[in-house]
Structures are given as C-alpha cells and as structure tokens.
N, C-alpha and C positions, 0 to 999 in steps of 0.2 A: 503493500498498500505505500501511494504517496500526496502528502497533507501539503497542497498548496494554498497562500493566505498569499491575496494582491493588498496594496498601497497606492495611494499615487495620487486618483480618482479627485474628476473639479472641475465649478466652471471656470472657463478662459477663454479670453478674448478673439475672439478671427484673429490668427495674426500670432498666437502667446503659445507658449512652450506648456507643457507639459512632462514630467517626466510615472515609466508608474515603472513600480513592484514589484518582485512576485521571492520569495522565504519557501521554500521549499523542505521539505522535509518528511522522512522512513526510511524507501527502499530506493534512493535515485541511484543505486543504479542502473531501475529498470530505465528512467531515462535518459532515451540513447537520440533526441532533442526538447528541446522546451519552446516555447511560442507564448506571442500572444495573438485570440480571435475577437472579433467582436459581430456584436452582432447588435442593429439598428433597428427601430422598432416600424412593426411590420417585413420588417427581409429577414432573409437564414442566417446562421452564425460564420463566420468569411475569413480566411486571416490572414492578418497580417504579414507580423513577421517569424521564423521561426531561427533557429541556431541551436547545432548539432554539439554534441562534446565536440569537435574535434576546432568549431571555432569557423564552420561553415554557416555564412544566411539566406536566407532568403527574405526577399519584398514585397509584396504585394504592391503590382506595377500603381496604383493608386498611393501609396505611402513612400518607394522608391525616392531617397532625395531629400524624404522634410523627418522618415522615423531614423533612427537606429535602436537595433537592437544588440544588446549586450550581456555576456553568462559566466559562469567560474566554475563548467562542472555539472551543471541543475542546482546545484546551490542557492540563486542567490545572479535571476534572469527582470533588466528593465528594459524599458522602453525609453526611448528618447523619442519624443515627438515637438519637432517645430513647423512654426511658417501654420500653424492648426485653421479645419477651416468648418464651416458649418456640417461640411459632408463625415468630421469624423466624427460628430456624437452617434456616440453607442454606448452599451456596453463592453467594455472588455476583461477580459478572457485568459489566463495565463492555463498553460497545460503543459501537460508532459508526458511523449508517448512514448513506446518500447520499439525498439524496431519493427519495423515493419505497422507498426502501431494496434501489433495484440492489443498487447492495455494502456490505455489514455488518461489521465488525470485532468479532471479539471478544478481553478478555484472556486468562488464565488462571486466572481465579476465586481466589475468598478466600474461606477458610474461618470464616462466623460463625455461634458457637458461643451459645444464648443456655441458662442452665442455673445452677440456686443446689447 
C-alpha cells in the first residue's frame, strides 16, 4: 500500500504561480512513476505530468513549458505551475503507479482555481 498526501493548492490570478507537493509513504518500491493528474468539472481525469524513478518526465501538451515536475524516488513529488490560466482550474491528484500500471494509488486531491 502507498499513501499520498497533497498540499499547496489554492486560488491564484491568471498569470500567477502555484506549487503542488505530494508526500508519499508506505511501500514506495511499488512506485515506478509518480505524477499529477487533474479533473475539471464535467470532464474526465487527465494526465498533467509524470516522472519515473530515473527522472524521465512526461507532460501534457497543454502544460509543457509552463509546468515542471520534480521528484526524489517517489517519496516527494512536486509540480511547479507557472503562467496559470483559467483552463488550469481543476482538482489535482497525485498518483503512484507500478510498472505496467498493475497497481495505482491516488491522493485525495487538491483544488486549484485560477480566476481574477
């Protein structure tokens, strides 16, 4: 089992920045990748960014160049979000996934609202 706790969400104006943090505990050896997904009202959950234990990153095209993911062997995973726009408003979920996605764990979610 893996437990994930997110922090750092909130309200920010367009063009602003926020940093999300995810603290993981438990059987961290399970986590081949950690990352962030988001779900806006009325939409499906979508990938934002992931990072492997080797440091290989993957970003959604909508956030590439604005968001930066970092991590330390699954224990702590952060998402630096710059130049935010209203379309980034969503609940952001931290995720830990095993190789091949056999196992997948989720945090409770953190609300990010971008509004003037």
